[in-house]
N, C-alpha and C positions, 0 to 999 in steps of 0.2 A: 455028098453035097458040100460045096465050097462055102465056107463061112465068110460073111461080109465083114470087113474091118471098118470100124467107124473112124471117120476123120478126127484128128485131135481137136478138141474145142479150142477156139481162139478167143482172146481177150484184148481189149485196147488198153495199152499201158503207156506210161510216160517214159521216154528215153532221155537221158542226159549224157552227152559226150563232153568231157572236160579236157581242155588244153588240146594237145595233138590229136586227140580222137575226133575232134570236130572236122578234121581234114577228110574223114571218110563220108560224112553225111552232109557237110556244108552247113550244119546247124548245131546249136548247142542243146536246145530243148525242143522235143517234138513228140508226137503221139504215133503209135504204130500198133497194128494188130499182129499178135504173136501167139504161138501155142501157149496154152495155160500151164503146161509142164515147164517149170523154170529152167531146167537144163536144156530142153529143146528150144526154149525161147532165147537163151543166151546164144546157142549155136545158130539159130535162125538169124539173129541180128548180125553176128560175125559174118555169116555167109552172104546175107542180103547186101551188106556194105563192103564186101570183099576185103575185110580187115585181115591183114597178114598175121593171124594169131599165133601160128606156129613159129614165127620169127621172134625176135626180142620183145615185140609188143605184148605177147601173151604172158611173158615173164615179168614185165614191168608195168602191167596194168591190172587193177583190181576191179571186179564187178560187184556192185552192191545192189541188193534188192531191198527196198524200204529201209535204208541205212544199215542193213545187216549184210555181212559177207555172203555172196552168192552160195558158196559151198555150204555154209551153215543153214541158209534158207532151204536149199535143196535137200539137205539131210533131214530137215524137219517134216518132209513129206507133204508140205502144203503146196497147193497150186497158186498161181498168180490170179489176182482178182482185177477187175476193171479199175483203171486208175493207179495201179501200183507203179512205183518208180524204179527203173533199172538204170544205174549210173555206172559209167565206164570211166574210171579215174586212174590216170597214170601215177605211179609212185614217184614222189620227188626225192632225189638224192640230196645229200647235204652233209656237211661236216660239223 
């Protein structure tokens, strides 16, 4: 018998695109339903807005979840909750 797979639970989160990232959504702050799994949520947002992440943008932009680097949040094993904030912030160069 084939086992049914459950769809990933979704949560509505706040998204913030800073600086050049706004070009992809046309907005700075907005809400979006994403998978509760934070890694899947980040991938979903990147794909949903056709962000060229494998280009320079992925190397020069940091994703934060509730003011914590996304990689750290993901390693914690926590899922996203309603209202969490995912911010896509380009790194500023300077001397």
